[in-house]
TORKOL-4160 file (C-alpha; in steps of 0.2 Angstrom, whole numbers, padded with zeros to 4 digits, m for minus):
394
<pt num="1" X="0661" Y="1236" Z="0774"/>
<pt num="2" X="0653" Y="1252" Z="0775"/>
<pt num="3" X="0654" Y="1266" Z="0761"/>
<pt num="4" X="0668" Y="1275" Z="0769"/>
<pt num="5" X="0679" Y="1260" Z="0775"/>
<pt num="6" X="0676" Y="1254" Z="0756"/>
<pt num="7" X="0683" Y="1274" Z="0749"/>
<pt num="8" X="0699" Y="1271" Z="0763"/>
<pt num="9" X="0705" Y="1253" Z="0753"/>
<pt num="10" X="0702" Y="1262" Z="0739"/>
<pt num="11" X="0715" Y="1277" Z="0742"/>
<pt num="12" X="0726" Y="1262" Z="0753"/>
<pt num="13" X="0728" Y="1252" Z="0737"/>
<pt num="14" X="0731" Y="1270" Z="0726"/>
<pt num="15" X="0747" Y="1271" Z="0736"/>
<pt num="16" X="0751" Y="1254" Z="0744"/>
<pt num="17" X="0763" Y="1251" Z="0728"/>
<pt num="18" X="0772" Y="1265" Z="0731"/>
<pt num="19" X="0772" Y="1262" Z="0749"/>
<pt num="20" X="0778" Y="1245" Z="0749"/>
<pt num="21" X="0793" Y="1251" Z="0736"/>
<pt num="22" X="0798" Y="1262" Z="0749"/>
<pt num="23" X="0799" Y="1250" Z="0763"/>
<pt num="24" X="0810" Y="1239" Z="0754"/>
<pt num="25" X="0821" Y="1253" Z="0748"/>
<pt num="26" X="0822" Y="1253" Z="0767"/>
<pt num="27" X="0824" Y="1237" Z="0769"/>
<pt num="28" X="0841" Y="1240" Z="0757"/>
<pt num="29" X="0847" Y="1256" Z="0764"/>
<pt num="30" X="0848" Y="1255" Z="0782"/>
<pt num="31" X="0852" Y="1270" Z="0793"/>
<pt num="32" X="0855" Y="1271" Z="0815"/>
<pt num="33" X="0847" Y="1280" Z="0826"/>
<pt num="34" X="0850" Y="1299" Z="0822"/>
<pt num="35" X="0856" Y="1296" Z="0806"/>
<pt num="36" X="0840" Y="1292" Z="0795"/>
<pt num="37" X="0843" Y="1305" Z="0784"/>
<pt num="38" X="0841" Y="1297" Z="0768"/>
<pt num="39" X="0827" Y="1287" Z="0778"/>
<pt num="40" X="0818" Y="1302" Z="0780"/>
<pt num="41" X="0820" Y="1312" Z="0765"/>
<pt num="42" X="0811" Y="1298" Z="0755"/>
<pt num="43" X="0799" Y="1298" Z="0765"/>
<pt num="44" X="0797" Y="1315" Z="0768"/>
<pt num="45" X="0798" Y="1315" Z="0746"/>
<pt num="46" X="0784" Y="1303" Z="0745"/>
<pt num="47" X="0775" Y="1313" Z="0755"/>
<pt num="48" X="0778" Y="1331" Z="0746"/>
<pt num="49" X="0776" Y="1320" Z="0728"/>
<pt num="50" X="0756" Y="1315" Z="0733"/>
<pt num="51" X="0753" Y="1333" Z="0740"/>
<pt num="52" X="0740" Y="1340" Z="0752"/>
<pt num="53" X="0751" Y="1337" Z="0768"/>
<pt num="54" X="0761" Y="1351" Z="0778"/>
<pt num="55" X="0778" Y="1344" Z="0779"/>
<pt num="56" X="0789" Y="1349" Z="0795"/>
<pt num="57" X="0805" Y="1344" Z="0795"/>
<pt num="58" X="0820" Y="1346" Z="0810"/>
<pt num="59" X="0806" Y="1345" Z="0822"/>
<pt num="60" X="0811" Y="1342" Z="0840"/>
<pt num="61" X="0829" Y="1348" Z="0836"/>
<pt num="62" X="0832" Y="1333" Z="0826"/>
<pt num="63" X="0837" Y="1333" Z="0810"/>
<pt num="64" X="0827" Y="1314" Z="0805"/>
<pt num="65" X="0813" Y="1319" Z="0816"/>
<pt num="66" X="0796" Y="1326" Z="0805"/>
<pt num="67" X="0780" Y="1330" Z="0805"/>
<pt num="68" X="0766" Y="1327" Z="0789"/>
<pt num="69" X="0750" Y="1335" Z="0791"/>
<pt num="70" X="0734" Y="1332" Z="0782"/>
<pt num="71" X="0715" Y="1340" Z="0788"/>
<pt num="72" X="0708" Y="1353" Z="0801"/>
<pt num="73" X="0695" Y="1342" Z="0811"/>
<pt num="74" X="0693" Y="1344" Z="0828"/>
<pt num="75" X="0699" Y="1322" Z="0830"/>
<pt num="76" X="0717" Y="1323" Z="0829"/>
<pt num="77" X="0725" Y="1308" Z="0827"/>
<pt num="78" X="0744" Y="1303" Z="0825"/>
<pt num="79" X="0752" Y="1290" Z="0816"/>
<pt num="80" X="0771" Y="1286" Z="0821"/>
<pt num="81" X="0785" Y="1281" Z="0806"/>
<pt num="82" X="0800" Y="1272" Z="0815"/>
<pt num="83" X="0813" Y="1275" Z="0805"/>
<pt num="84" X="0832" Y="1268" Z="0812"/>
<pt num="85" X="0839" Y="1254" Z="0810"/>
<pt num="86" X="0849" Y="1240" Z="0820"/>
<pt num="87" X="0871" Y="1241" Z="0818"/>
<pt num="88" X="0875" Y="1227" Z="0809"/>
<pt num="89" X="0857" Y="1220" Z="0805"/>
<pt num="90" X="0850" Y="1235" Z="0799"/>
<pt num="91" X="0832" Y="1231" Z="0800"/>
<pt num="92" X="0830" Y="1218" Z="0809"/>
<pt num="93" X="0815" Y="1226" Z="0820"/>
<pt num="94" X="0804" Y="1230" Z="0802"/>
<pt num="95" X="0805" Y="1247" Z="0806"/>
<pt num="96" X="0806" Y="1250" Z="0786"/>
<pt num="97" X="0788" Y="1241" Z="0788"/>
<pt num="98" X="0783" Y="1250" Z="0803"/>
<pt num="99" X="0787" Y="1266" Z="0793"/>
<pt num="100" X="0775" Y="1261" Z="0777"/>
<pt num="101" X="0761" Y="1256" Z="0790"/>
<pt num="102" X="0760" Y="1271" Z="0795"/>
<pt num="103" X="0762" Y="1280" Z="0779"/>
<pt num="104" X="0750" Y="1267" Z="0770"/>
<pt num="105" X="0736" Y="1273" Z="0783"/>
<pt num="106" X="0743" Y="1292" Z="0782"/>
<pt num="107" X="0740" Y="1293" Z="0765"/>
<pt num="108" X="0722" Y="1282" Z="0763"/>
<pt num="109" X="0714" Y="1294" Z="0776"/>
<pt num="110" X="0720" Y="1311" Z="0766"/>
<pt num="111" X="0703" Y="1313" Z="0754"/>
<pt num="112" X="0694" Y="1311" Z="0769"/>
<pt num="113" X="0702" Y="1319" Z="0782"/>
<pt num="114" X="0688" Y="1333" Z="0784"/>
<pt num="115" X="0674" Y="1325" Z="0779"/>
<pt num="116" X="0677" Y="1311" Z="0796"/>
<pt num="117" X="0682" Y="1330" Z="0806"/>
<pt num="118" X="0701" Y="1322" Z="0809"/>
<pt num="119" X="0718" Y="1331" Z="0808"/>
<pt num="120" X="0730" Y="1317" Z="0805"/>
<pt num="121" X="0749" Y="1318" Z="0809"/>
<pt num="122" X="0762" Y="1308" Z="0802"/>
<pt num="123" X="0778" Y="1309" Z="0814"/>
<pt num="124" X="0795" Y="1303" Z="0808"/>
<pt num="125" X="0800" Y="1296" Z="0823"/>
<pt num="126" X="0821" Y="1292" Z="0824"/>
<pt num="127" X="0833" Y="1281" Z="0837"/>
<pt num="128" X="0815" Y="1271" Z="0842"/>
<pt num="129" X="0829" Y="1256" Z="0845"/>
<pt num="130" X="0839" Y="1266" Z="0858"/>
<pt num="131" X="0822" Y="1270" Z="0865"/>
<pt num="132" X="0825" Y="1290" Z="0864"/>
<pt num="133" X="0818" Y="1298" Z="0847"/>
<pt num="134" X="0798" Y="1298" Z="0854"/>
<pt num="135" X="0803" Y="1303" Z="0871"/>
<pt num="136" X="0811" Y="1317" Z="0864"/>
<pt num="137" X="0801" Y="1323" Z="0854"/>
<pt num="138" X="0785" Y="1321" Z="0866"/>
<pt num="139" X="0797" Y="1333" Z="0877"/>
<pt num="140" X="0799" Y="1345" Z="0864"/>
<pt num="141" X="0780" Y="1347" Z="0858"/>
<pt num="142" X="0778" Y="1336" Z="0842"/>
<pt num="143" X="0762" Y="1327" Z="0851"/>
<pt num="144" X="0755" Y="1341" Z="0856"/>
<pt num="145" X="0735" Y="1343" Z="0851"/>
<pt num="146" X="0735" Y="1325" Z="0848"/>
<pt num="147" X="0720" Y="1313" Z="0854"/>
<pt num="148" X="0727" Y="1299" Z="0853"/>
<pt num="149" X="0743" Y="1287" Z="0843"/>
<pt num="150" X="0744" Y="1274" Z="0835"/>
<pt num="151" X="0756" Y="1263" Z="0826"/>
<pt num="152" X="0760" Y="1245" Z="0821"/>
<pt num="153" X="0775" Y="1233" Z="0820"/>
<pt num="154" X="0781" Y="1217" Z="0818"/>
<pt num="155" X="0784" Y="1201" Z="0826"/>
<pt num="156" X="0778" Y="1184" Z="0825"/>
<pt num="157" X="0762" Y="1183" Z="0833"/>
<pt num="158" X="0747" Y="1194" Z="0830"/>
<pt num="159" X="0740" Y="1202" Z="0846"/>
<pt num="160" X="0732" Y="1218" Z="0851"/>
<pt num="161" X="0735" Y="1222" Z="0867"/>
<pt num="162" X="0754" Y="1215" Z="0869"/>
<pt num="163" X="0763" Y="1214" Z="0886"/>
<pt num="164" X="0778" Y="1228" Z="0882"/>
<pt num="165" X="0788" Y="1230" Z="0897"/>
<pt num="166" X="0797" Y="1243" Z="0907"/>
<pt num="167" X="0817" Y="1248" Z="0906"/>
<pt num="168" X="0831" Y="1257" Z="0908"/>
<pt num="169" X="0847" Y="1259" Z="0902"/>
<pt num="170" X="0863" Y="1264" Z="0908"/>
<pt num="171" X="0882" Y="1262" Z="0903"/>
<pt num="172" X="0896" Y="1258" Z="0915"/>
<pt num="173" X="0911" Y="1262" Z="0912"/>
<pt num="174" X="0928" Y="1255" Z="0921"/>
<pt num="175" X="0945" Y="1264" Z="0925"/>
<pt num="176" X="0959" Y="1256" Z="0930"/>
<pt num="177" X="0975" Y="1254" Z="0925"/>
<pt num="178" X="0985" Y="1249" Z="0909"/>
<pt num="179" X="1001" Y="1238" Z="0906"/>
<pt num="180" X="1011" Y="1224" Z="0896"/>
<pt num="181" X="1004" Y="1208" Z="0899"/>
<pt num="182" X="1019" Y="1204" Z="0903"/>
<pt num="183" X="1017" Y="1214" Z="0921"/>
<pt num="184" X="1001" Y="1212" Z="0923"/>
<pt num="185" X="1007" Y="1216" Z="0944"/>
<pt num="186" X="1008" Y="1234" Z="0939"/>
<pt num="187" X="0991" Y="1232" Z="0931"/>
<pt num="188" X="0973" Y="1237" Z="0936"/>
<pt num="189" X="0963" Y="1226" Z="0925"/>
<pt num="190" X="0947" Y="1235" Z="0919"/>
<pt num="191" X="0939" Y="1221" Z="0912"/>
<pt num="192" X="0941" Y="1211" Z="0926"/>
<pt num="193" X="0931" Y="1219" Z="0935"/>
<pt num="194" X="0918" Y="1218" Z="0921"/>
<pt num="195" X="0919" Y="1197" Z="0922"/>
<pt num="196" X="0915" Y="1198" Z="0940"/>
<pt num="197" X="0900" Y="1211" Z="0938"/>
<pt num="198" X="0894" Y="1197" Z="0925"/>
<pt num="199" X="0898" Y="1180" Z="0935"/>
<pt num="200" X="0888" Y="1193" Z="0949"/>
<pt num="201" X="0874" Y="1193" Z="0937"/>
<pt num="202" X="0873" Y="1178" Z="0934"/>
<pt num="203" X="0870" Y="1170" Z="0951"/>
<pt num="204" X="0858" Y="1184" Z="0953"/>
<pt num="205" X="0844" Y="1178" Z="0940"/>
<pt num="206" X="0839" Y="1164" Z="0952"/>
<pt num="207" X="0835" Y="1178" Z="0964"/>
<pt num="208" X="0825" Y="1187" Z="0952"/>
<pt num="209" X="0806" Y="1184" Z="0946"/>
<pt num="210" X="0802" Y="1176" Z="0930"/>
<pt num="211" X="0798" Y="1193" Z="0920"/>
<pt num="212" X="0809" Y="1201" Z="0924"/>
<pt num="213" X="0825" Y="1205" Z="0913"/>
<pt num="214" X="0844" Y="1209" Z="0915"/>
<pt num="215" X="0855" Y="1212" Z="0898"/>
<pt num="216" X="0872" Y="1217" Z="0896"/>
<pt num="217" X="0885" Y="1220" Z="0880"/>
<pt num="218" X="0903" Y="1222" Z="0884"/>
<pt num="219" X="0908" Y="1236" Z="0874"/>
<pt num="220" X="0925" Y="1238" Z="0877"/>
<pt num="221" X="0937" Y="1230" Z="0887"/>
<pt num="222" X="0955" Y="1231" Z="0880"/>
<pt num="223" X="0962" Y="1232" Z="0862"/>
<pt num="224" X="0975" Y="1216" Z="0862"/>
<pt num="225" X="0976" Y="1202" Z="0870"/>
<pt num="226" X="0996" Y="1210" Z="0875"/>
<pt num="227" X="0990" Y="1222" Z="0884"/>
<pt num="228" X="0980" Y="1224" Z="0901"/>
<pt num="229" X="0965" Y="1233" Z="0900"/>
<pt num="230" X="0964" Y="1250" Z="0908"/>
<pt num="231" X="0947" Y="1252" Z="0902"/>
<pt num="232" X="0933" Y="1243" Z="0899"/>
<pt num="233" X="0911" Y="1248" Z="0895"/>
<pt num="234" X="0897" Y="1238" Z="0897"/>
<pt num="235" X="0878" Y="1247" Z="0892"/>
<pt num="236" X="0866" Y="1237" Z="0903"/>
<pt num="237" X="0846" Y="1237" Z="0901"/>
<pt num="238" X="0835" Y="1229" Z="0915"/>
<pt num="239" X="0817" Y="1226" Z="0909"/>
<pt num="240" X="0799" Y="1225" Z="0920"/>
<pt num="241" X="0783" Y="1225" Z="0920"/>
<pt num="242" X="0782" Y="1243" Z="0926"/>
<pt num="243" X="0798" Y="1255" Z="0931"/>
<pt num="244" X="0795" Y="1252" Z="0950"/>
<pt num="245" X="0799" Y="1235" Z="0945"/>
<pt num="246" X="0814" Y="1241" Z="0935"/>
<pt num="247" X="0818" Y="1250" Z="0952"/>
<pt num="248" X="0815" Y="1239" Z="0963"/>
<pt num="249" X="0828" Y="1227" Z="0955"/>
<pt num="250" X="0843" Y="1238" Z="0948"/>
<pt num="251" X="0850" Y="1244" Z="0966"/>
<pt num="252" X="0856" Y="1223" Z="0965"/>
<pt num="253" X="0863" Y="1224" Z="0948"/>
<pt num="254" X="0872" Y="1240" Z="0952"/>
<pt num="255" X="0881" Y="1229" Z="0967"/>
<pt num="256" X="0885" Y="1217" Z="0957"/>
<pt num="257" X="0894" Y="1231" Z="0942"/>
<pt num="258" X="0900" Y="1238" Z="0960"/>
<pt num="259" X="0906" Y="1222" Z="0966"/>
<pt num="260" X="0917" Y="1220" Z="0950"/>
<pt num="261" X="0926" Y="1237" Z="0955"/>
<pt num="262" X="0930" Y="1233" Z="0971"/>
<pt num="263" X="0937" Y="1218" Z="0967"/>
<pt num="264" X="0947" Y="1223" Z="0953"/>
<pt num="265" X="0955" Y="1238" Z="0962"/>
<pt num="266" X="0945" Y="1250" Z="0948"/>
<pt num="267" X="0934" Y="1265" Z="0947"/>
<pt num="268" X="0917" Y="1263" Z="0941"/>
<pt num="269" X="0905" Y="1278" Z="0933"/>
<pt num="270" X="0885" Y="1273" Z="0928"/>
<pt num="271" X="0874" Y="1282" Z="0920"/>
<pt num="272" X="0858" Y="1282" Z="0914"/>
<pt num="273" X="0857" Y="1281" Z="0896"/>
<pt num="274" X="0836" Y="1280" Z="0897"/>
<pt num="275" X="0819" Y="1272" Z="0899"/>
<pt num="276" X="0801" Y="1269" Z="0895"/>
<pt num="277" X="0789" Y="1263" Z="0905"/>
<pt num="278" X="0776" Y="1248" Z="0901"/>
<pt num="279" X="0766" Y="1253" Z="0890"/>
<pt num="280" X="0746" Y="1257" Z="0891"/>
<pt num="281" X="0734" Y="1253" Z="0878"/>
<pt num="282" X="0719" Y="1260" Z="0874"/>
<pt num="283" X="0706" Y="1246" Z="0875"/>
<pt num="284" X="0692" Y="1256" Z="0865"/>
<pt num="285" X="0704" Y="1257" Z="0848"/>
<pt num="286" X="0715" Y="1243" Z="0852"/>
<pt num="287" X="0696" Y="1233" Z="0852"/>
<pt num="288" X="0693" Y="1242" Z="0835"/>
<pt num="289" X="0709" Y="1237" Z="0827"/>
<pt num="290" X="0707" Y="1218" Z="0832"/>
<pt num="291" X="0692" Y="1221" Z="0822"/>
<pt num="292" X="0697" Y="1229" Z="0808"/>
<pt num="293" X="0713" Y="1216" Z="0806"/>
<pt num="294" X="0702" Y="1205" Z="0808"/>
<pt num="295" X="0691" Y="1207" Z="0793"/>
<pt num="296" X="0708" Y="1208" Z="0783"/>
<pt num="297" X="0709" Y="1188" Z="0789"/>
<pt num="298" X="0721" Y="1190" Z="0807"/>
<pt num="299" X="0720" Y="1180" Z="0819"/>
<pt num="300" X="0721" Y="1185" Z="0839"/>
<pt num="301" X="0724" Y="1170" Z="0846"/>
<pt num="302" X="0725" Y="1173" Z="0868"/>
<pt num="303" X="0743" Y="1170" Z="0868"/>
<pt num="304" X="0749" Y="1163" Z="0886"/>
<pt num="305" X="0765" Y="1174" Z="0883"/>
<pt num="306" X="0761" Y="1190" Z="0876"/>
<pt num="307" X="0778" Y="1202" Z="0879"/>
<pt num="308" X="0787" Y="1207" Z="0865"/>
<pt num="309" X="0803" Y="1220" Z="0873"/>
<pt num="310" X="0800" Y="1237" Z="0875"/>
<pt num="311" X="0798" Y="1257" Z="0865"/>
<pt num="312" X="0799" Y="1274" Z="0867"/>
<pt num="313" X="0779" Y="1274" Z="0860"/>
<pt num="314" X="0774" Y="1269" Z="0879"/>
<pt num="315" X="0781" Y="1284" Z="0884"/>
<pt num="316" X="0767" Y="1293" Z="0872"/>
<pt num="317" X="0757" Y="1278" Z="0877"/>
<pt num="318" X="0756" Y="1287" Z="0896"/>
<pt num="319" X="0753" Y="1304" Z="0891"/>
<pt num="320" X="0739" Y="1302" Z="0877"/>
<pt num="321" X="0727" Y="1286" Z="0872"/>
<pt num="322" X="0738" Y="1274" Z="0861"/>
<pt num="323" X="0740" Y="1258" Z="0853"/>
<pt num="324" X="0755" Y="1248" Z="0845"/>
<pt num="325" X="0747" Y="1229" Z="0841"/>
<pt num="326" X="0760" Y="1220" Z="0833"/>
<pt num="327" X="0755" Y="1207" Z="0818"/>
<pt num="328" X="0764" Y="1191" Z="0813"/>
<pt num="329" X="0774" Y="1187" Z="0800"/>
<pt num="330" X="0774" Y="1169" Z="0794"/>
<pt num="331" X="0793" Y="1165" Z="0802"/>
<pt num="332" X="0802" Y="1152" Z="0812"/>
<pt num="333" X="0803" Y="1158" Z="0831"/>
<pt num="334" X="0823" Y="1157" Z="0828"/>
<pt num="335" X="0820" Y="1172" Z="0815"/>
<pt num="336" X="0811" Y="1183" Z="0825"/>
<pt num="337" X="0813" Y="1199" Z="0830"/>
<pt num="338" X="0833" Y="1209" Z="0831"/>
<pt num="339" X="0838" Y="1194" Z="0818"/>
<pt num="340" X="0845" Y="1198" Z="0801"/>
<pt num="341" X="0834" Y="1186" Z="0794"/>
<pt num="342" X="0818" Y="1196" Z="0801"/>
<pt num="343" X="0825" Y="1211" Z="0789"/>
<pt num="344" X="0826" Y="1198" Z="0775"/>
<pt num="345" X="0808" Y="1193" Z="0779"/>
<pt num="346" X="0803" Y="1209" Z="0780"/>
<pt num="347" X="0809" Y="1217" Z="0763"/>
<pt num="348" X="0798" Y="1199" Z="0755"/>
<pt num="349" X="0780" Y="1195" Z="0754"/>
<pt num="350" X="0777" Y="1192" Z="0771"/>
<pt num="351" X="0782" Y="1213" Z="0774"/>
<pt num="352" X="0770" Y="1217" Z="0760"/>
<pt num="353" X="0756" Y="1207" Z="0767"/>
<pt num="354" X="0759" Y="1216" Z="0786"/>
<pt num="355" X="0759" Y="1234" Z="0775"/>
<pt num="356" X="0741" Y="1230" Z="0769"/>
<pt num="357" X="0737" Y="1223" Z="0783"/>
<pt num="358" X="0741" Y="1236" Z="0798"/>
<pt num="359" X="0741" Y="1250" Z="0784"/>
<pt num="360" X="0722" Y="1247" Z="0783"/>
<pt num="361" X="0717" Y="1241" Z="0798"/>
<pt num="362" X="0725" Y="1258" Z="0808"/>
<pt num="363" X="0716" Y="1268" Z="0793"/>
<pt num="364" X="0700" Y="1260" Z="0796"/>
<pt num="365" X="0702" Y="1261" Z="0815"/>
<pt num="366" X="0705" Y="1280" Z="0814"/>
<pt num="367" X="0689" Y="1281" Z="0802"/>
<pt num="368" X="0678" Y="1272" Z="0816"/>
<pt num="369" X="0683" Y="1282" Z="0829"/>
<pt num="370" X="0680" Y="1296" Z="0820"/>
<pt num="371" X="0662" Y="1289" Z="0819"/>
<pt num="372" X="0659" Y="1284" Z="0835"/>
<pt num="373" X="0652" Y="1296" Z="0842"/>
<pt num="374" X="0655" Y="1292" Z="0862"/>
<pt num="375" X="0675" Y="1287" Z="0860"/>
<pt num="376" X="0676" Y="1303" Z="0851"/>
<pt num="377" X="0668" Y="1313" Z="0865"/>
<pt num="378" X="0682" Y="1300" Z="0878"/>
<pt num="379" X="0697" Y="1305" Z="0866"/>
<pt num="380" X="0693" Y="1323" Z="0863"/>
<pt num="381" X="0687" Y="1327" Z="0881"/>
<pt num="382" X="0698" Y="1339" Z="0892"/>
<pt num="383" X="0711" Y="1335" Z="0906"/>
<pt num="384" X="0725" Y="1325" Z="0910"/>
<pt num="385" X="0725" Y="1307" Z="0910"/>
<pt num="386" X="0706" Y="1308" Z="0910"/>
<pt num="387" X="0706" Y="1292" Z="0896"/>
<pt num="388" X="0717" Y="1283" Z="0910"/>
<pt num="389" X="0703" Y="1278" Z="0919"/>
<pt num="390" X="0689" Y="1270" Z="0905"/>
<pt num="391" X="0696" Y="1254" Z="0905"/>
<pt num="392" X="0714" Y="1257" Z="0896"/>
<pt num="393" X="0725" Y="1244" Z="0901"/>
<pt num="394" X="0739" Y="1246" Z="0912"/>
């Protein structure tokens, strides 16, 4: 390793116990989208304790979003810390580990920021699980001035450039008429509309491409067995490799929801809640991250299936050169992301290992980019999407 990397490693080691402890506190006290008040306060408190950062809270009009900046160099790099947990599961996507990873990298780079001509901005991003926080922060200017944005994410594989699919998210509300179950002929059953829609979507699956995904969640469909449901609410996500492909499939999915309304004789309202592009990986930055993670003992096989889901970080990636590598927990396949078992693993030794490897590899990657004249010039040169023509993954 270079002398710079040795110094970064020493700084990371100095802060590592505190960031691992923070991750475990987050795991024990999870907060869902837009309600991450204690989480944000804990991260900001640790930043203020160590000093050197200019902290701004409540950014982008979001109570739990924040930025913390150190250095005043000509290359500005953002490190994203996802704050929210899943309802009923907790940190089943290990956002506590993500936050600690980016925080550790920022603290390790802070003393060298000016020497490396860097500006480091840690971004506390709420509500990733509902695809909202980063999109709002991006729109409101929290990412303005950055030349690159980086983060890592735990999963069950080590992958530098995972396949992260585009997605759209809708709410579908049916309005019928309630009646006593003994007089069903007086009702218009909104729950029946849901059943018809789900049967239609199930039959549609044989017509769609293998990579496409349709998810539904019945949020509301009545309140008692002896009351015909006059109201029902379903949420639906459609995923594909690109938003164009999502939009190609959606009319057929929408027709299933409309068919449910027609069959049940109820009204239907369909509202789009959120969307995210497929992720664009900056190949140069991803390559640096992989090399650094390999130095720490990680391996990156050529997995035949590199798909991991969707994220609002993809919205950042179509505006700013970005990476979103994933690092594995040593867990059984059935204990992967969005499970309570994954949340428990994140709070243990595997979570600590991911914080160490991910945080140090991120910090080293930023230092490498700062010292690579050609890469630095590419990242900082003016012009929208100039970077997008230089070999990134689309």
